[in-house]
C-alpha positions in Angstrom: 5.2 75.4 64.1 5.5 76.5 60.4 2.6 77.8 58.5 2.6 74.7 56.2 2.1 72.3 59.1 -0.6 74.5 60.7 -2.4 74.6 57.4 -2.3 70.8 57.0 -3.5 70.2 60.7 -6.4 72.6 60.1 -7.3 70.7 56.9 -7.2 67.3 58.7 -9.4 68.6 61.5 -11.9 70.0 59.0 -11.9 66.7 57.2 -12.7 64.8 60.5 -15.5 67.4 61.4 -16.9 67.1 57.8 -16.9 63.3 58.0 -18.7 63.2 61.3 -21.3 65.8 60.2 -22.0 63.6 57.0 -22.3 60.5 59.2 -24.8 62.1 61.7 -26.7 64.2 59.3 -29.3 61.4 59.1 -31.9 61.1 61.9 -30.6 59.7 65.2 -31.3 56.3 66.7 -32.5 56.1 70.3 -29.9 55.0 72.8 -30.4 53.5 76.2 -27.7 54.1 78.7 -25.9 50.9 79.8 -28.3 48.7 77.8 -26.0 46.4 75.9 -24.0 45.7 79.0 -27.1 44.9 81.0 -28.0 41.9 78.9 -27.1 38.7 80.8 -25.5 35.8 79.1 -28.6 33.6 79.6 -30.7 36.2 77.9 -28.9 35.8 74.6 -30.7 33.3 72.4 -28.7 31.0 70.1 -29.6 31.4 66.5 -28.1 28.5 64.7 -27.6 26.0 67.5 -29.0 23.1 65.5 -26.4 23.3 62.7 -23.5 21.0 62.8 -21.4 23.8 61.6 -22.7 27.4 62.1 -20.1 29.0 59.9 -17.0 27.6 58.2 -13.7 28.7 59.7 -11.6 31.0 57.5 -14.2 31.6 54.8 -14.0 35.4 54.8 -13.7 36.6 51.2 -12.1 39.6 49.4 -9.7 42.2 50.7 -7.8 42.7 53.9 -6.1 40.3 56.3 -8.3 41.0 59.3 -9.6 37.7 60.8 -12.0 39.9 62.8 -14.2 39.7 59.6 -14.3 35.9 60.0 -17.5 34.7 61.8 -17.0 31.5 63.6 -19.3 28.9 65.3 -20.3 25.3 65.6 -22.7 23.1 67.5 -21.1 23.9 70.8 -20.4 27.6 70.3 -23.2 29.4 68.4 -22.0 32.0 65.9 -24.9 34.3 66.4 -27.2 35.3 69.3 -30.1 37.7 69.6 -32.2 39.3 72.3 -35.5 40.7 71.6 -37.6 42.6 74.0 -40.7 44.9 73.6 -38.3 47.9 73.3 -35.0 46.8 71.7 -33.6 44.2 69.3 -30.0 43.2 70.0 -27.5 40.9 68.2 -24.2 39.2 69.3 -21.8 37.9 66.6 -18.9 35.6 67.3 -15.7 36.6 65.4 -12.2 35.0 65.3 -10.3 38.1 66.4 -10.4 41.9 67.0 -8.3 44.7 65.4 -6.6 46.0 68.5 -7.1 47.0 72.2 -6.3 45.3 75.4 -9.7 45.1 77.3 -13.4 45.4 77.0 -13.0 49.2 77.3 -10.9 49.7 74.2 -11.2 46.5 72.0 -11.4 47.5 68.3 -13.4 46.3 65.4 -12.5 48.0 62.1 -15.2 46.4 60.0 -18.9 46.2 59.4 -21.1 43.7 61.3 -24.6 43.5 59.8 -28.0 41.9 60.1 -30.2 41.6 57.0 -33.9 41.7 58.1 -36.8 39.8 56.3 -39.6 41.4 58.2 -42.5 39.9 56.0 -41.0 36.5 55.4 -41.1 36.9 51.6 -37.5 35.8 51.2 -36.1 39.4 50.5 -34.2 41.6 52.7 -36.2 44.7 53.8 -33.5 46.6 55.7 -30.1 46.2 57.4 -29.1 46.8 61.0 -25.3 47.2 61.5 -22.3 48.3 63.6 -19.6 50.0 61.5 -16.2 50.5 63.1 -18.0 51.0 66.4 -14.9 51.7 68.4 -14.1 54.8 66.3 -15.4 58.4 66.7 -16.4 58.2 63.0 -18.2 54.8 63.4 -21.9 54.3 63.6 -24.7 52.0 64.8 -27.3 52.4 62.0 -30.3 51.1 60.2 -29.7 50.9 56.4 -32.0 50.9 53.4 -31.8 48.4 50.5 -31.6 48.9 46.8 -34.3 48.7 44.2 -33.2 45.3 43.1 -34.8 42.0 44.2 -32.7 41.7 47.5 -33.4 38.0 47.4 -29.8 36.7 47.1 -26.3 38.0 47.6 -26.0 38.9 43.9 -29.2 41.0 44.0 -28.9 42.6 47.4 -27.7 46.1 47.9 -27.1 48.1 51.1 -27.8 51.8 50.7 -27.3 54.8 52.9 -28.3 54.8 56.6 -31.9 55.7 57.2 -31.2 56.3 60.9 -27.9 56.4 62.7 -26.1 57.2 65.9 -22.6 57.5 67.3 -21.6 54.2 69.0 -21.5 54.4 72.8 -19.6 51.4 74.3 -21.8 49.7 76.8 -25.0 51.5 75.7 -25.6 50.5 72.1 -22.5 48.4 71.3 -19.8 46.3 73.0 -16.7 44.3 71.9 -15.8 41.6 74.5 -13.8 38.5 74.7 -15.9 35.3 74.5 -16.1 33.9 78.0 -17.4 30.4 77.1 -14.1 29.0 76.0 -14.4 29.6 72.3 -10.9 29.4 70.6 -11.4 28.3 67.0 -7.7 29.0 66.0 -6.1 28.5 69.4 -6.6 32.0 70.7 -9.6 33.7 72.2 -12.6 34.6 70.0 -14.7 37.7 70.5 -18.3 38.9 70.5 -19.4 42.0 68.6 -22.8 43.1 70.0 -25.1 46.0 69.1 -28.6 47.1 69.9 -31.3 49.1 68.1 -34.8 50.2 69.4 -38.0 48.6 68.0 -39.4 52.1 67.5 -36.5 53.0 65.2 -37.0 49.8 63.2 -40.6 50.9 62.8 -39.6 54.3 61.6 -37.2 52.7 59.1 -39.9 50.4 57.7 -42.4 53.2 57.3 -46.2 53.2 57.7 -46.7 50.3 55.5 -45.3 47.8 58.1 -45.5 47.3 61.8 -42.7 45.7 63.7 -43.4 44.6 67.3 -43.0 41.7 69.7 -45.5 39.6 67.8 -43.9 40.2 64.4 -42.5 37.0 62.8 -39.3 37.7 61.1 -36.0 36.1 60.0 -32.5 37.4 59.2 -29.1 36.9 57.7 -25.9 37.8 59.4 -22.6 38.9 57.9 -19.4 41.0 58.0 -17.9 43.3 55.5 -15.0 45.7 55.1 -17.3 48.7 54.6 -20.9 49.4 55.3 -22.2 49.4 51.7 -21.4 45.8 50.6 -21.5 42.1 51.6 -17.9 41.4 50.7 -16.6 39.3 53.6 -18.4 36.6 55.5 -22.1 35.4 55.3 -23.0 33.4 58.3 -23.7 29.7 57.6 -22.4 29.9 54.1 -18.9 28.9 52.8 -18.3 31.8 50.5 -21.3 32.8 48.5 -20.9 36.6 48.6 -21.8 36.8 44.9 -24.2 33.8 44.6 -27.5 34.3 42.8 -29.1 31.5 44.8 -32.0 32.7 47.0 -31.0 33.4 50.7 -33.1 30.5 51.9 -31.5 28.1 49.4 -28.1 29.1 50.6 -29.0 28.2 54.2 -28.2 31.8 55.3 -31.6 32.7 57.0 -32.2 32.1 60.6 -35.3 30.4 61.8 -38.4 32.4 62.1 -38.4 34.5 65.3 -40.4 36.8 67.3 -40.1 38.5 70.7 -43.3 36.9 72.0 -42.3 33.3 70.9 -38.5 33.4 70.8 -36.6 31.6 68.1 -36.4 27.9 68.8 -39.8 28.1 70.5 -41.7 29.4 67.4 -43.9 26.9 65.6 -43.6 28.6 62.3 -41.3 27.5 59.4 -40.9 28.5 55.8 -41.3 26.4 52.7 -39.5 27.7 49.6 -40.6 26.7 46.1 -37.6 26.6 43.7 -38.4 26.8 39.9 -35.4 24.4 39.2 -34.6 25.8 35.7 -38.2 26.8 35.0 -39.0 30.0 33.3 -41.0 31.8 36.0 -40.7 32.1 39.8 -43.4 30.2 41.7 -46.1 32.3 43.1 -46.0 32.2 46.1 -42.2 31.5 46.2 -42.2 31.2 50.0 -45.0 30.3 52.4 -45.0 30.3 56.2 -46.7 27.4 57.9 -46.9 25.7 61.3 -44.4 22.9 61.9 -45.8 19.5 61.2 -48.9 20.6 59.4 -49.9 20.4 55.7 -48.6 23.2 53.6 -51.9 23.7 51.7 -52.1 25.0 48.2 -48.9 24.8 46.2 -47.9 26.8 43.1 -49.0 25.2 39.9 -48.7 27.8 37.1 -45.1 27.1 36.1 -43.6 26.9 32.6 -40.4 25.9 31.0 -39.4 26.5 27.3 -38.3 23.6 25.1 -41.5 21.5 25.4 -41.3 20.7 29.1 -44.3 20.0 31.3 -44.5 20.9 35.0 -44.7 17.7 37.1 -45.2 19.2 40.7 -42.6 19.6 43.4 -40.0 17.2 45.0 -37.9 17.5 48.1 -34.9 16.9 46.0 -33.7 18.8 43.0 -33.2 15.7 40.9 -36.6 14.3 41.8 -35.2 11.4 44.0 -36.9 12.6 47.2 -40.6 12.8 48.2 -43.3 14.2 46.0 -44.8 17.3 47.6 -48.5 17.8 48.0 -50.9 20.0 49.9 -50.8 17.6 52.8 -47.0 17.5 53.0 -45.7 18.6 56.3 -42.2 19.7 57.4 -40.5 20.2 60.8 -37.9 22.7 59.6 -37.3 25.3 56.9 -37.4 23.5 53.7 -36.9 24.1 50.0 -38.8 22.0 47.4 -38.0 21.8 43.7 -40.2 21.9 40.6 -40.0 18.9 38.4 -40.1 18.8 34.6 -40.9 16.2 32.0 -41.0 16.0 28.1 -44.2 14.0 28.4 -47.5 15.7 28.0 -49.5 16.4 31.2 -53.1 15.5 31.8 -54.8 17.9 34.1 -57.8 17.6 36.5 -59.8 20.6 37.4 -61.6 20.6 40.8 -64.8 22.7 40.7 -66.1 23.6 44.2 -69.6 23.5 42.8 -71.1 26.2 45.0 -68.4 25.9 47.7 -65.1 27.7 47.9 -61.3 27.2 48.5 -60.3 29.5 51.3 -62.9 32.1 50.2 -62.3 31.7 46.4 -65.0 30.2 44.2 -62.5 29.6 41.4 -61.7 26.1 40.3 -58.2 24.6 41.0 -56.5 22.8 38.2 -53.9 20.1 39.1 -51.5 18.6 36.6 -51.3 14.9 37.2 -48.0 13.1 37.7 -47.8 10.1 35.4 -51.6 10.5 34.9 -52.4 10.4 38.6 -53.5 13.2 40.9 -52.7 11.3 44.1 -51.8 13.5 47.0 -51.9 16.6 44.9 -55.6 16.7 45.3 -56.5 20.1 46.8 -57.6 20.6 50.4 -61.4 20.1 50.8 -63.5 23.1 49.9 -66.0 24.6 52.4 -69.5 25.8 51.9 -70.9 28.2 54.5 -74.0 29.4 52.7 -75.3 26.3 51.0 -78.0 24.2 52.7 -75.8 21.2 52.4 -72.5 22.1 54.1 -70.8 18.8 54.5 -68.3 18.0 51.7 -68.9 14.5 50.4 -66.0 14.2 47.8 -65.4 14.7 44.2 -67.7 13.4 41.4 -67.2 13.4 37.6 -70.6 14.7 36.9 -72.3 17.6 38.9 -75.7 15.9 38.4 -74.6 12.4 39.1 -73.8 11.4 42.7 -72.8 7.8 41.9 -69.6 8.2 39.9 -67.0 9.1 42.6 -63.6 10.4 41.3 -60.7 8.4 42.7 -57.5 10.6 42.7 -55.3 7.6 42.8 -56.7 6.2 39.5 -55.1 7.0 36.2 -56.6 9.8 34.1 -56.0 9.7 30.4 -57.5 13.1 29.4 -58.2 16.5 30.8 -61.0 16.1 33.3 -63.2 18.3 35.5 -64.6 16.9 38.7 -67.2 18.6 41.0 -67.7 18.9 44.7 -70.7 17.1 46.2 -72.5 18.5 49.3 -74.6 16.9 51.9 -76.3 17.7 55.2 -74.2 17.9 58.3 -76.4 15.3 60.1 -76.5 12.8 57.3 -74.0 9.9 57.9 -72.6 8.6 54.6 -72.1 4.9 53.9 -69.2 3.8 51.8 -69.3 0.4 50.2 -66.3 -1.8 49.8 -66.0 -5.1 48.1 -63.3 -7.7 48.8 -61.7 -9.8 46.2 -64.0 -12.8 46.9 -67.1 -10.7 46.2 -68.3 -10.3 49.7 -69.4 -6.8 50.8 -68.3 -4.8 53.8 -70.3 -1.7 54.8 -68.6 1.1 56.7 -70.2 4.4 58.0 -67.7 7.3 57.5 -67.6 11.0 58.2 -66.3 12.4 54.9 -63.5 15.0 54.8 -62.8 14.7 51.1 -62.1 11.7 48.8 -58.5 11.2 50.0 -59.5 10.6 53.6 -62.1 8.1 52.4 -59.6 6.0 50.6 -57.4 5.8 53.7 -59.9 5.4 56.5 -58.7 3.3 59.4 -58.1 0.2 57.4 -55.1 -1.9 58.1 -52.4 -2.0 55.4 -53.4 -5.4 54.2 -57.1 -4.3 53.8 -56.0 -1.2 51.9 -54.5 -3.4 49.3 -57.4 -5.8 49.2 -60.6 -3.7 49.4 -61.8 -2.1 46.2 -64.0 1.0 46.5 -67.3 0.5 44.6 -69.8 3.0 45.6 -70.4 5.8 48.1 -73.6 7.5 48.9 
């Protein structure tokens, strides 16, 4: 062999060694022998099984011709699965093809499969888990950091260098297998890319400020890329969108809220995202986590928009054609609601707890009316643990006058302050109603705020007929 060839072989070997040293110079992940192969098919939990289409076919984006970058799935064949135990968090992603090999022992995936984790449910990605060219000796299974930007949308999310990494070990921390459930989105077999990372390592990556365990509620995005520092190929559940500035939740990319203890579909938690809808500032909070089917509670109100626009609350549709959103609004799935704006001036009503508190805060809550009416935007009832009179009796227009009850469904023409009234727990309260013909109907009620009084167990006809006169 000539000296020229020997020299270039040595340089090539040195390059490989240098590359491997740079890859594994970061702290190592924990690997459990045979773990990924030990997960039974029934232990993999479907992530997007309720979607009509998990991920559009052929929607991979820039660069390359590898269809292994194309995530595929529908209502029958879930595109993503996960398995979460006390010790390890594992993911399985369905792709349209592989990049070589003839069996489970040598199938190749020459790309990056990633999971973007939102571990505190604030709508932003905290870290990435990923498998990069796992079949290769220079590949890695790793936990990656995120950039200093918002990380709340594809356009603002940056994957940084690995925080923890390890060499892929087939059957231990990764596998590439032919899908055995009959999935053939383009007439040939689809494949599963699976990888696993320990819960302890996720905690190390998050640092001391966060704790990640079986009870942690989290959600995630799933995608592929041609290298492990970008989002340049396929985002699961989204047709394109790799440069979008829409929030992850608005894109529909987030999974349901999950945990090891409650699973994914079994969890009772959902997220409600407040979209500023051309407003100047982002709602605070932007995202809340609530139980399915229960009122969402306090909603953001301090929103502004230049050009003489007034905030008019939130609606389930961007154009305002849906349902108005209030503290009592309840949802059964992850939902985005949209701020509404009007050129008309807004009359506000301030609710003073008058010795009580709203979830521990003694501050008043100001609500902008919609067309002069508070309606269902009335705050949740305050509480009063220290006052002698602990039963909330409703809102009154004068703190010293217990006869002028504020009706949130009446029209307000100027800014108004109303005050909580308090009574003894053992004192029943009598509400007086009057029918149109002048006769009087007395009803004894247990108050839970003014809104409930207005709707108490009256048939729809009676609700339209009776007029509230007095309560006391």
